SELODO-769841 format. One line per field, with one value per residue: y, z, x of N, C-alpha, C in turn; residue in one letter. Coordinates in nm, 2 decimals. Atoms other than C-alpha are relative to their C-alpha. Layout:
SELODO-769841
n_v = [Y, ...] .
n_w = [Z, ...] .
n_u = [X, ...] .
ca_v = [Y, ...] .
ca_w = [Z, ...] .
ca_u = [X, ...] .
c_v = [Y, ...] .
c_w = [Z, ...] .
c_u = [X, ...] .
rest = [A, ...] .
end
This chain:
SELODO-769841
n_v = [-0.10, -0.01, -0.13, -0.01, -0.13, -0.08, 0.05, -0.11, 0.05, 0.03, 0.07, 0.00, 0.06, -0.11, 0.00, 0.02, -0.06, -0.14, -0.04, 0.04, 0.07, 0.13, 0.02, 0.02, 0.12, 0.12, 0.00, 0.05, 0.14, 0.08, -0.01, 0.08, 0.14, 0.02, -0.01, 0.10, 0.13, 0.02, 0.00, -0.11, -0.08, 0.05, 0.09, -0.06, -0.11, 0.04, 0.05, -0.12, -0.07, 0.10, 0.02, -0.13, -0.03, 0.10, -0.02, 0.07, 0.14, 0.09, -0.02, 0.08, 0.14, 0.05, 0.01, 0.11, 0.13, 0.02, 0.04, 0.12, -0.04, -0.04, -0.02, -0.09, -0.10, -0.10, -0.09, -0.10, -0.09, -0.09, -0.09, -0.10, -0.09, -0.08, -0.11, -0.10, -0.09, -0.07, -0.11, -0.11, -0.05, -0.12, 0.03, -0.12, 0.03, -0.03, -0.14, -0.03, 0.06, -0.09, -0.07, 0.09, 0.04, -0.12, -0.02, 0.10, -0.03, -0.12, 0.04, 0.09, 0.13, 0.08, 0.05, 0.09, 0.08, 0.14, 0.03, 0.12, -0.04, 0.01, -0.11, -0.11, -0.06, -0.08, -0.13, -0.08, -0.05, -0.10, -0.13, -0.06, -0.04, -0.10, 0.05, 0.03, -0.08, 0.03, 0.13, 0.03, 0.12, 0.05, 0.13, 0.08, 0.14, 0.05, 0.14, 0.05, -0.09, 0.03, -0.10, -0.10, 0.05, -0.07, 0.07, 0.04, -0.04, -0.14, -0.03, 0.03, -0.11, -0.13, 0.02, 0.00, -0.14, -0.08, 0.06, 0.04, 0.14, 0.04, -0.04, -0.15, -0.03, 0.03, -0.09, -0.13, 0.00, 0.03, 0.03, -0.05, 0.05, 0.01, 0.14, 0.11, 0.04, -0.10, 0.02, 0.13, -0.02, -0.09, 0.09, 0.11, -0.06, -0.05, -0.15, -0.06, 0.00, -0.09, 0.02, -0.10, 0.07, -0.04, 0.09, 0.08, 0.12, -0.01, 0.13, 0.08, -0.05, 0.04, 0.14, 0.03, -0.04, -0.14, -0.04, -0.11, -0.03, -0.14, -0.03, -0.07, -0.02, -0.11, 0.06, 0.06, -0.07, 0.04, 0.14, 0.01, -0.09, -0.08, -0.14, -0.06, -0.04, 0.11, 0.03, 0.08, -0.08, -0.06, 0.10, 0.01, 0.12, -0.01, 0.13, 0.07, 0.09, -0.02, -0.01, -0.14, 0.01, 0.02, -0.11, -0.13, -0.06, -0.13, 0.02, -0.03, 0.08, 0.14, 0.08, 0.05, 0.14] .
n_w = [0.11, 0.04, -0.01, 0.09, 0.06, 0.05, 0.13, 0.10, 0.12, -0.04, 0.11, -0.04, 0.08, 0.06, -0.03, -0.14, -0.08, 0.05, 0.07, -0.07, 0.11, -0.03, -0.01, 0.13, 0.06, -0.06, 0.06, 0.14, -0.01, -0.05, 0.10, 0.11, -0.04, -0.02, 0.12, 0.09, -0.06, -0.10, -0.13, -0.08, -0.05, -0.13, 0.02, 0.08, -0.06, -0.09, 0.08, 0.07, -0.10, -0.05, 0.10, 0.06, 0.02, 0.09, 0.13, 0.01, 0.05, -0.12, -0.07, 0.08, -0.01, -0.13, -0.01, 0.09, -0.06, -0.12, 0.05, 0.09, 0.14, 0.03, 0.14, 0.03, 0.11, -0.07, -0.09, 0.09, 0.06, -0.11, -0.03, 0.10, -0.01, -0.13, 0.03, 0.10, -0.07, -0.11, 0.06, 0.02, -0.13, -0.05, -0.10, -0.08, -0.12, -0.13, -0.02, -0.05, 0.08, 0.07, -0.09, -0.06, 0.11, 0.03, -0.11, 0.01, 0.13, -0.02, -0.08, 0.09, -0.03, 0.12, 0.00, 0.11, -0.01, 0.04, 0.00, 0.07, 0.12, 0.12, 0.03, 0.07, -0.11, -0.08, 0.08, 0.00, -0.13, -0.06, 0.08, -0.03, -0.14, -0.02, -0.08, 0.10, -0.02, -0.13, -0.01, 0.08, 0.07, -0.02, 0.06, 0.00, 0.01, 0.13, 0.01, 0.10, 0.02, -0.11, -0.11, -0.01, -0.09, -0.13, -0.10, 0.02, 0.13, -0.01, -0.10, 0.07, 0.10, -0.07, -0.07, 0.10, 0.06, -0.09, -0.02, -0.14, -0.03, -0.06, -0.14, 0.00, 0.04, -0.11, -0.11, 0.03, 0.07, -0.07, 0.09, -0.06, 0.07, -0.08, 0.01, -0.06, 0.10, 0.00, -0.12, 0.02, 0.09, -0.07, -0.10, 0.06, 0.06, -0.11, 0.00, -0.09, 0.06, -0.07, 0.05, -0.01, -0.05, 0.06, -0.02, -0.11, 0.04, -0.07, -0.05, 0.12, 0.05, -0.10, 0.01, 0.12, -0.02, -0.01, -0.11, -0.06, 0.06, 0.00, 0.05, 0.12, 0.04, -0.08, -0.11, 0.04, -0.04, -0.13, 0.00, 0.07, -0.06, 0.11, -0.01, 0.13, 0.01, -0.02, 0.11, 0.10, 0.08, 0.11, 0.08, 0.13, 0.07, 0.14, 0.07, 0.04, 0.11, 0.11, -0.04, 0.02, 0.06, -0.11, -0.09, 0.07, -0.01, -0.06, -0.13, 0.00, -0.07, -0.01, 0.12, 0.07, -0.01] .
n_u = [-0.02, -0.14, -0.06, -0.12, -0.03, 0.11, 0.04, 0.01, 0.06, 0.14, 0.07, 0.14, 0.11, 0.07, 0.14, 0.03, -0.11, -0.01, 0.12, 0.12, 0.06, 0.03, 0.15, 0.06, -0.06, 0.07, 0.14, -0.01, -0.03, 0.12, 0.11, -0.03, 0.03, 0.14, 0.07, -0.05, 0.00, 0.10, -0.06, 0.04, -0.11, -0.04, -0.11, -0.11, -0.06, -0.11, -0.11, -0.07, -0.08, -0.10, -0.11, -0.03, -0.14, -0.06, 0.06, 0.13, 0.00, 0.00, 0.13, 0.10, -0.04, 0.04, 0.14, 0.05, -0.03, 0.09, 0.14, -0.03, 0.00, -0.14, 0.00, -0.11, 0.04, 0.09, -0.09, -0.07, 0.10, 0.04, -0.11, -0.01, 0.12, -0.02, -0.09, 0.06, 0.09, -0.07, -0.07, 0.10, 0.04, -0.07, -0.10, -0.04, -0.09, 0.05, -0.03, -0.13, -0.10, -0.08, -0.09, -0.10, -0.10, -0.07, -0.10, -0.11, -0.07, -0.08, -0.11, -0.07, 0.03, 0.02, 0.14, 0.03, 0.12, 0.01, 0.15, 0.05, 0.07, -0.08, -0.09, 0.08, 0.09, -0.08, -0.03, 0.12, 0.04, -0.09, 0.01, 0.12, 0.00, -0.11, -0.11, -0.11, -0.12, -0.06, -0.06, -0.12, 0.04, 0.14, 0.00, 0.12, -0.02, 0.03, -0.02, -0.09, -0.11, -0.09, -0.01, 0.10, 0.10, 0.00, -0.08, -0.13, -0.06, -0.02, -0.11, -0.13, -0.02, -0.04, -0.13, -0.11, -0.01, -0.07, -0.13, -0.01, 0.01, 0.12, 0.00, 0.02, 0.14, 0.09, -0.03, 0.04, 0.13, 0.13, 0.11, 0.12, 0.11, 0.13, 0.05, -0.08, -0.10, -0.11, -0.08, -0.07, -0.11, -0.10, -0.07, -0.09, -0.12, -0.08, 0.02, 0.09, 0.14, 0.09, 0.13, 0.11, 0.12, 0.13, 0.11, -0.03, -0.08, -0.13, -0.04, -0.05, -0.13, -0.10, -0.02, -0.07, -0.14, -0.02, -0.08, 0.07, 0.13, 0.03, 0.14, -0.02, -0.14, -0.06, -0.06, -0.13, -0.12, -0.03, -0.04, -0.13, -0.10, -0.05, 0.00, -0.03, -0.14, -0.08, -0.09, 0.07, 0.08, -0.08, -0.07, 0.06, -0.04, -0.01, 0.03, -0.12, 0.03, 0.08, 0.13, 0.05, 0.13, 0.10, 0.00, 0.00, -0.13, 0.01, 0.06, 0.14, 0.10, -0.04, -0.02, 0.12, 0.00] .
ca_v = [0.81, 0.82, 1.11, 1.24, 1.52, 1.80, 1.70, 1.92, 1.70, 1.70, 1.46, 1.50, 1.28, 1.49, 1.40, 1.43, 1.58, 1.89, 1.89, 1.86, 1.60, 1.28, 1.32, 1.37, 1.09, 0.85, 0.95, 0.88, 0.54, 0.43, 0.57, 0.38, 0.05, 0.10, 0.19, -0.07, -0.36, -0.30, -0.26, -0.06, 0.23, 0.06, -0.20, 0.01, 0.32, 0.15, -0.03, 0.30, 0.45, 0.13, 0.12, 0.50, 0.61, 0.31, 0.43, 0.30, -0.03, -0.21, -0.06, -0.19, -0.52, -0.56, -0.47, -0.71, -0.98, -0.93, -0.98, -1.28, -1.09, -1.10, -0.97, -0.82, -0.67, -0.50, -0.37, -0.21, -0.07, 0.08, 0.22, 0.39, 0.54, 0.65, 0.85, 1.00, 1.13, 1.23, 1.46, 1.67, 1.73, 2.06, 2.05, 2.28, 2.29, 2.28, 2.64, 2.62, 2.44, 2.73, 2.94, 2.65, 2.54, 2.90, 2.94, 2.62, 2.70, 3.04, 2.87, 2.67, 2.35, 2.06, 2.00, 1.71, 1.51, 1.14, 1.05, 0.75, 0.95, 0.92, 1.15, 1.34, 1.38, 1.51, 1.77, 1.89, 1.92, 2.10, 2.36, 2.42, 2.47, 2.70, 2.46, 2.40, 2.69, 2.56, 2.21, 2.09, 1.75, 1.62, 1.25, 1.04, 0.67, 0.50, 0.13, -0.05, 0.25, 0.16, 0.35, 0.56, 0.43, 0.61, 0.54, 0.33, 0.41, 0.78, 0.78, 0.63, 0.89, 1.18, 1.03, 0.97, 1.32, 1.47, 1.25, 1.12, 0.78, 0.58, 0.66, 1.04, 1.04, 0.86, 1.09, 1.40, 1.31, 1.31, 1.17, 1.34, 1.16, 1.09, 0.72, 0.40, 0.31, 0.63, 0.55, 0.19, 0.30, 0.57, 0.32, 0.05, 0.30, 0.41, 0.77, 0.98, 0.94, 1.20, 1.13, 1.39, 1.28, 1.28, 1.12, 0.99, 0.77, 0.86, 0.51, 0.35, 0.58, 0.51, 0.14, 0.16, 0.32, 0.70, 0.86, 1.17, 1.28, 1.62, 1.77, 2.01, 2.12, 2.42, 2.17, 2.05, 2.32, 2.22, 1.85, 1.90, 2.17, 2.41, 2.76, 3.01, 3.09, 2.73, 2.61, 2.36, 2.64, 2.77, 2.44, 2.42, 2.10, 2.10, 1.84, 1.57, 1.41, 1.19, 1.27, 1.63, 1.50, 1.41, 1.70, 2.05, 2.23, 2.57, 2.43, 2.59, 2.49, 2.12, 1.86, 1.73, 1.37] .
ca_w = [3.12, 2.91, 2.99, 2.78, 2.56, 2.45, 2.15, 1.84, 1.57, 1.60, 1.38, 1.38, 1.26, 1.05, 1.08, 1.44, 1.56, 1.35, 1.16, 1.31, 1.05, 1.24, 1.30, 0.93, 0.82, 1.07, 0.95, 0.59, 0.68, 0.88, 0.61, 0.34, 0.53, 0.62, 0.27, 0.09, 0.33, 0.58, 0.87, 1.16, 1.29, 1.63, 1.48, 1.23, 1.44, 1.72, 1.46, 1.28, 1.60, 1.72, 1.39, 1.33, 1.19, 0.96, 0.67, 0.56, 0.40, 0.74, 0.89, 0.61, 0.63, 1.00, 0.97, 0.68, 0.87, 1.17, 0.94, 0.76, 0.44, 0.37, 0.01, -0.11, -0.43, -0.21, 0.03, -0.26, -0.41, -0.07, -0.01, -0.34, -0.30, 0.06, -0.07, -0.36, -0.13, 0.15, -0.10, -0.14, 0.24, 0.40, 0.62, 0.90, 1.16, 1.53, 1.66, 1.82, 1.54, 1.33, 1.63, 1.79, 1.46, 1.39, 1.73, 1.69, 1.33, 1.43, 1.68, 1.39, 1.51, 1.26, 1.19, 0.98, 0.92, 0.90, 0.79, 0.70, 0.43, 0.08, -0.05, -0.27, 0.03, 0.24, -0.03, -0.05, 0.32, 0.41, 0.13, 0.22, 0.59, 0.55, 0.74, 0.42, 0.49, 0.84, 0.76, 0.65, 0.54, 0.49, 0.41, 0.31, 0.29, -0.05, -0.08, -0.27, -0.25, -0.04, 0.29, 0.21, 0.51, 0.83, 1.11, 1.04, 0.67, 0.73, 1.03, 0.82, 0.54, 0.79, 0.98, 0.66, 0.52, 0.83, 0.82, 1.17, 1.32, 1.46, 1.81, 1.74, 1.57, 1.86, 2.12, 1.94, 1.80, 1.93, 1.75, 1.83, 1.73, 1.84, 1.77, 1.94, 1.62, 1.64, 1.99, 1.89, 1.60, 1.81, 2.09, 1.86, 1.70, 2.04, 1.99, 2.25, 2.19, 2.28, 2.25, 2.18, 2.38, 2.20, 2.28, 2.61, 2.45, 2.70, 2.85, 2.51, 2.41, 2.74, 2.69, 2.34, 2.46, 2.50, 2.72, 2.77, 2.70, 2.60, 2.54, 2.28, 2.11, 2.35, 2.61, 2.40, 2.51, 2.87, 2.79, 2.55, 2.76, 2.47, 2.58, 2.30, 2.38, 2.40, 2.19, 2.02, 1.90, 1.69, 1.54, 1.17, 0.98, 0.62, 0.37, 0.29, -0.06, -0.20, -0.01, -0.14, -0.34, -0.01, 0.20, 0.06, 0.00, 0.11, 0.43, 0.35, 0.22, 0.28, 0.03, -0.22, -0.13] .
ca_u = [-0.20, 0.12, 0.35, 0.64, 0.77, 0.55, 0.35, 0.40, 0.26, -0.12, -0.32, -0.70, -0.99, -1.22, -1.59, -1.71, -1.38, -1.32, -1.65, -2.00, -2.11, -2.17, -2.55, -2.65, -2.41, -2.56, -2.91, -2.81, -2.66, -2.98, -3.22, -3.04, -3.06, -3.42, -3.53, -3.31, -3.31, -3.59, -3.34, -3.47, -3.26, -3.26, -3.03, -2.83, -2.76, -2.56, -2.35, -2.28, -2.14, -1.96, -1.76, -1.74, -1.41, -1.36, -1.58, -1.92, -1.82, -1.73, -2.05, -2.27, -2.09, -2.16, -2.53, -2.59, -2.41, -2.64, -2.95, -2.78, -2.74, -2.36, -2.39, -2.06, -2.22, -2.49, -2.22, -2.03, -2.35, -2.46, -2.11, -2.10, -2.45, -2.36, -2.06, -2.26, -2.53, -2.29, -2.11, -2.43, -2.47, -2.39, -2.08, -1.98, -1.70, -1.77, -1.78, -1.44, -1.26, -1.14, -1.02, -0.84, -0.67, -0.58, -0.41, -0.22, -0.12, 0.00, 0.23, 0.37, 0.22, 0.22, -0.15, -0.27, -0.59, -0.63, -0.98, -1.18, -1.36, -1.24, -0.97, -1.22, -1.46, -1.18, -1.08, -1.44, -1.50, -1.18, -1.24, -1.60, -1.52, -1.22, -0.99, -0.78, -0.55, -0.47, -0.36, -0.03, -0.17, -0.52, -0.53, -0.83, -0.88, -0.88, -0.93, -0.65, -0.41, -0.10, -0.09, -0.39, -0.58, -0.68, -0.44, -0.14, -0.09, -0.14, 0.09, 0.36, 0.32, 0.33, 0.63, 0.83, 0.74, 0.89, 1.20, 1.14, 1.21, 0.92, 1.03, 1.06, 0.72, 0.55, 0.71, 0.60, 0.26, -0.10, -0.41, -0.74, -1.06, -1.42, -1.45, -1.33, -1.15, -0.95, -0.84, -0.75, -0.53, -0.36, -0.29, -0.16, 0.08, 0.20, 0.07, -0.09, -0.47, -0.72, -1.09, -1.36, -1.66, -2.00, -2.33, -2.19, -1.93, -1.65, -1.64, -1.61, -1.33, -1.14, -1.19, -1.05, -0.73, -0.79, -0.52, -0.73, -1.09, -1.21, -1.56, -1.43, -1.11, -1.06, -0.94, -0.64, -0.40, -0.41, -0.37, -0.08, 0.09, 0.14, 0.22, 0.25, 0.62, 0.73, 1.03, 0.80, 0.59, 0.88, 0.98, 0.92, 0.92, 1.04, 0.91, 1.16, 1.18, 1.05, 0.74, 0.69, 0.40, 0.23, 0.34, 0.26, 0.59, 0.45, 0.29, -0.04, -0.29, -0.30, -0.19, -0.45, -0.35] .
c_v = [0.00, 0.14, 0.00, 0.14, 0.07, -0.04, 0.12, -0.05, -0.05, -0.05, -0.01, -0.09, 0.12, 0.00, -0.04, 0.05, 0.14, 0.05, -0.06, -0.07, -0.14, -0.03, -0.02, -0.13, -0.13, -0.01, -0.06, -0.15, -0.08, 0.01, -0.09, -0.15, -0.03, -0.01, -0.12, -0.14, -0.02, -0.01, 0.11, 0.08, -0.05, -0.11, 0.07, 0.11, -0.04, -0.05, 0.11, 0.06, -0.09, 0.00, 0.14, 0.02, -0.10, 0.01, -0.09, -0.15, -0.10, 0.01, -0.07, -0.15, -0.06, -0.01, -0.11, -0.13, -0.03, -0.04, -0.12, 0.03, 0.04, 0.01, 0.10, 0.10, 0.11, 0.09, 0.10, 0.10, 0.11, 0.10, 0.11, 0.11, 0.09, 0.12, 0.10, 0.09, 0.09, 0.13, 0.12, 0.06, 0.12, -0.04, 0.12, -0.04, 0.02, 0.15, 0.04, -0.05, 0.10, 0.09, -0.08, -0.03, 0.13, 0.03, -0.10, 0.02, 0.12, -0.03, -0.10, -0.15, -0.08, -0.06, -0.08, -0.07, -0.14, -0.05, -0.13, 0.03, -0.02, 0.12, 0.11, 0.06, 0.09, 0.14, 0.09, 0.06, 0.10, 0.13, 0.07, 0.06, 0.09, -0.06, -0.04, 0.08, -0.03, -0.13, -0.02, -0.13, -0.03, -0.13, -0.08, -0.14, -0.05, -0.15, -0.04, 0.09, -0.02, 0.12, 0.11, -0.05, 0.07, -0.07, -0.04, 0.05, 0.15, 0.04, -0.02, 0.11, 0.13, -0.01, 0.01, 0.14, 0.09, -0.05, -0.04, -0.16, -0.03, 0.05, 0.15, 0.03, -0.03, 0.09, 0.13, 0.02, -0.02, -0.02, 0.04, -0.05, -0.02, -0.14, -0.10, -0.04, 0.10, -0.02, -0.13, 0.02, 0.08, -0.08, -0.10, 0.06, 0.06, 0.15, 0.04, 0.01, 0.08, -0.01, 0.11, -0.07, 0.05, -0.11, -0.10, -0.11, 0.00, -0.13, -0.08, 0.05, -0.04, -0.15, -0.04, 0.05, 0.15, 0.03, 0.12, 0.02, 0.15, 0.02, 0.09, 0.03, 0.11, -0.06, -0.06, 0.07, -0.05, -0.14, -0.01, 0.09, 0.08, 0.15, 0.07, 0.03, -0.12, -0.02, -0.08, 0.09, 0.07, -0.10, -0.02, -0.12, 0.02, -0.13, -0.06, -0.08, -0.14, 0.02, 0.14, -0.01, -0.02, 0.12, 0.13, 0.08, 0.14, 0.00, 0.03, 0.03, -0.15, -0.07, -0.05, -0.15, -0.05] .
c_w = [-0.04, 0.02, -0.09, -0.05, -0.04, -0.14, -0.10, -0.14, 0.03, -0.12, 0.05, -0.09, -0.05, 0.05, 0.15, 0.09, -0.04, -0.06, 0.07, -0.11, 0.04, 0.00, -0.14, -0.07, 0.06, -0.05, -0.14, 0.00, 0.04, -0.10, -0.11, 0.03, 0.02, -0.13, -0.10, 0.05, 0.11, 0.14, 0.09, 0.06, 0.14, -0.01, -0.07, 0.07, 0.10, -0.07, -0.06, 0.10, 0.06, -0.10, -0.06, -0.01, -0.10, -0.14, -0.01, -0.04, 0.12, 0.07, -0.07, 0.01, 0.13, 0.01, -0.08, 0.06, 0.11, -0.05, -0.10, -0.15, -0.05, -0.15, -0.04, -0.11, 0.06, 0.08, -0.09, -0.06, 0.11, 0.03, -0.10, 0.00, 0.13, -0.03, -0.09, 0.07, 0.11, -0.06, -0.03, 0.13, 0.03, 0.11, 0.07, 0.11, 0.13, 0.02, 0.04, -0.09, -0.07, 0.10, 0.06, -0.10, -0.03, 0.10, -0.01, -0.12, 0.01, 0.08, -0.07, 0.05, -0.13, 0.01, -0.12, 0.03, -0.05, 0.01, -0.07, -0.12, -0.12, -0.02, -0.06, 0.10, 0.09, -0.06, 0.01, 0.14, 0.06, -0.07, 0.04, 0.14, 0.03, 0.09, -0.09, 0.03, 0.13, 0.01, -0.08, -0.09, 0.03, -0.08, 0.01, -0.02, -0.14, -0.01, -0.12, -0.03, 0.12, 0.10, 0.01, 0.08, 0.14, 0.10, -0.05, -0.13, 0.00, 0.09, -0.07, -0.10, 0.07, 0.06, -0.11, -0.07, 0.08, 0.03, 0.14, 0.01, 0.07, 0.14, 0.02, -0.03, 0.12, 0.12, -0.02, -0.06, 0.10, -0.11, 0.07, -0.09, 0.09, 0.00, 0.07, -0.09, 0.00, 0.12, -0.01, -0.09, 0.06, 0.10, -0.06, -0.06, 0.11, 0.01, 0.10, -0.06, 0.08, -0.06, 0.03, 0.03, -0.07, 0.03, 0.12, -0.02, 0.07, 0.05, -0.11, -0.05, 0.10, -0.02, -0.13, 0.00, 0.01, 0.12, 0.07, -0.07, 0.01, -0.05, -0.12, -0.02, 0.09, 0.11, -0.04, 0.06, 0.14, 0.00, -0.06, 0.05, -0.11, 0.01, -0.13, -0.02, 0.01, -0.12, -0.11, -0.09, -0.11, -0.09, -0.13, -0.07, -0.15, -0.07, -0.05, -0.13, 0.03, 0.03, -0.02, -0.08, 0.10, 0.09, -0.08, 0.03, 0.07, 0.14, 0.01, -0.15, 0.00, -0.14, -0.05, 0.02, 0.10] .
c_u = [0.15, 0.05, 0.12, 0.02, -0.12, -0.03, -0.01, -0.04, -0.14, -0.08, -0.15, -0.08, -0.08, -0.15, -0.02, 0.11, 0.02, -0.13, -0.12, -0.09, -0.06, -0.16, -0.06, 0.06, -0.06, -0.14, 0.00, 0.02, -0.13, -0.11, 0.02, -0.03, -0.15, -0.07, 0.04, -0.02, -0.10, 0.06, -0.04, 0.12, 0.05, 0.11, 0.12, 0.08, 0.11, 0.12, 0.08, 0.10, 0.11, 0.12, 0.03, 0.15, 0.06, -0.06, -0.13, 0.00, 0.00, -0.13, -0.11, 0.02, -0.06, -0.16, -0.06, 0.04, -0.10, -0.14, 0.02, -0.02, 0.14, 0.02, 0.10, -0.04, -0.09, 0.08, 0.07, -0.10, -0.04, 0.11, 0.01, -0.11, 0.02, 0.09, -0.06, -0.09, 0.07, 0.07, -0.09, -0.04, 0.08, 0.09, 0.04, 0.09, -0.07, 0.04, 0.14, 0.11, 0.09, 0.09, 0.11, 0.11, 0.08, 0.11, 0.11, 0.09, 0.09, 0.13, 0.09, 0.00, -0.01, -0.14, -0.03, -0.14, 0.02, -0.14, -0.03, -0.08, 0.09, 0.08, -0.08, -0.10, 0.08, 0.03, -0.12, -0.03, 0.10, -0.01, -0.13, 0.00, 0.11, 0.11, 0.12, 0.13, 0.08, 0.07, 0.12, -0.02, -0.14, -0.01, -0.13, 0.03, -0.05, 0.03, 0.10, 0.12, 0.10, 0.02, -0.10, -0.12, 0.02, 0.08, 0.14, 0.07, 0.03, 0.11, 0.13, 0.03, 0.04, 0.14, 0.11, 0.01, 0.08, 0.15, 0.03, 0.01, -0.13, 0.00, -0.02, -0.15, -0.10, 0.01, -0.07, -0.14, -0.12, -0.11, -0.13, -0.12, -0.12, -0.05, 0.09, 0.11, 0.12, 0.09, 0.08, 0.12, 0.11, 0.08, 0.09, 0.12, 0.09, 0.00, -0.10, -0.14, -0.09, -0.14, -0.10, -0.13, -0.13, -0.10, 0.03, 0.09, 0.14, 0.05, 0.05, 0.13, 0.11, 0.03, 0.08, 0.14, 0.02, 0.09, -0.07, -0.14, -0.03, -0.15, 0.00, 0.14, 0.07, 0.08, 0.14, 0.12, 0.05, 0.06, 0.14, 0.11, 0.07, -0.01, 0.05, 0.15, 0.09, 0.10, -0.06, -0.08, 0.07, 0.07, -0.07, 0.05, 0.00, -0.03, 0.13, -0.03, 0.02, -0.15, -0.06, -0.13, -0.11, -0.01, 0.01, 0.13, -0.01, -0.06, -0.14, -0.04, 0.04, 0.02, -0.13, 0.00, -0.10] .
rest = [M, R, A, G, P, R, R, D, I, L, I, F, D, L, D, G, T, L, L, D, T, M, A, P, L, A, D, L, F, C, D, M, L, R, D, R, C, G, V, P, P, T, L, S, R, P, V, Y, F, E, L, A, G, Q, G, P, A, P, Q, F, T, E, V, L, R, R, I, D, L, P, D, E, A, L, I, Q, E, L, T, A, E, Y, W, R, I, A, E, T, Q, T, V, A, P, F, P, E, T, L, P, V, L, T, S, L, R, T, E, V, R, M, L, A, V, S, S, G, S, T, T, E, S, V, K, R, K, R, R, L, T, D, I, D, R, L, L, R, L, A, L, G, T, D, E, G, V, T, D, M, K, K, G, P, G, H, F, K, L, I, R, Q, S, L, G, L, T, E, E, Q, F, C, E, R, S, A, F, I, G, D, A, S, Y, D, M, Q, V, G, R, N, A, G, I, L, S, I, G, R, V, S, D, G, N, G, E, L, L, S, S, A, G, A, D, H, L, I, S, D, L, T, E, L, R, A, I, L, D, L, P, A, D, S, P, A, A, K, R, I, F, A, P, Q, P, P, F, D, A, V, L, D, K, T, E, T, P, A, S, D, V] .
end
């Protein structure tokens, strides 16, 4: 396990970490492949969870590769349909999400989201679930847009918006996610990586680079050593130009980027 300074920049994955949305999204993915391509869920479901966190395009690509149907046009069509249907689904946070985020935000923690969902999807989900007021930044993934990608691109935007060096950012940040990909990008960036275990995937998260495992968000405080009266709890980060378009100037609600 990596040890070091207290972490006061907390970056969360969205689906499956803050929001209890993975099961219906997995069902949607599998149903689409069964109905459109005749792929059984016994093949598609494991791929969905193996590549969770990267968005549906890589997941569709891998399933179609396994059935020898590498059709780029079909992948794009399936991906567009997936997002269209996903935007009609009900979303809800895990029971502990709002209390935990409220506690952290009250202590002036820097809270952000780095998601593999599209920017529009992230906007919708954070507003429907009332987490909008608690986040300083909420970033989605948009293909073809520089740095608008879960993990490295988002980390760069967050770091630059705070005016930190890479070393400072790595020392003071933690990335919390529920997928192997989340742990991989956190590890590759040199950031403390915390895996939320679901469906018995703890071993996979550890293998992917998780420094710690949690069963829910209430376990974060002990791992991060964040007492309410700590100096870190009183540290406020002001946005630095030219990134004020990315970082909300008032700190709440989260930026629309």
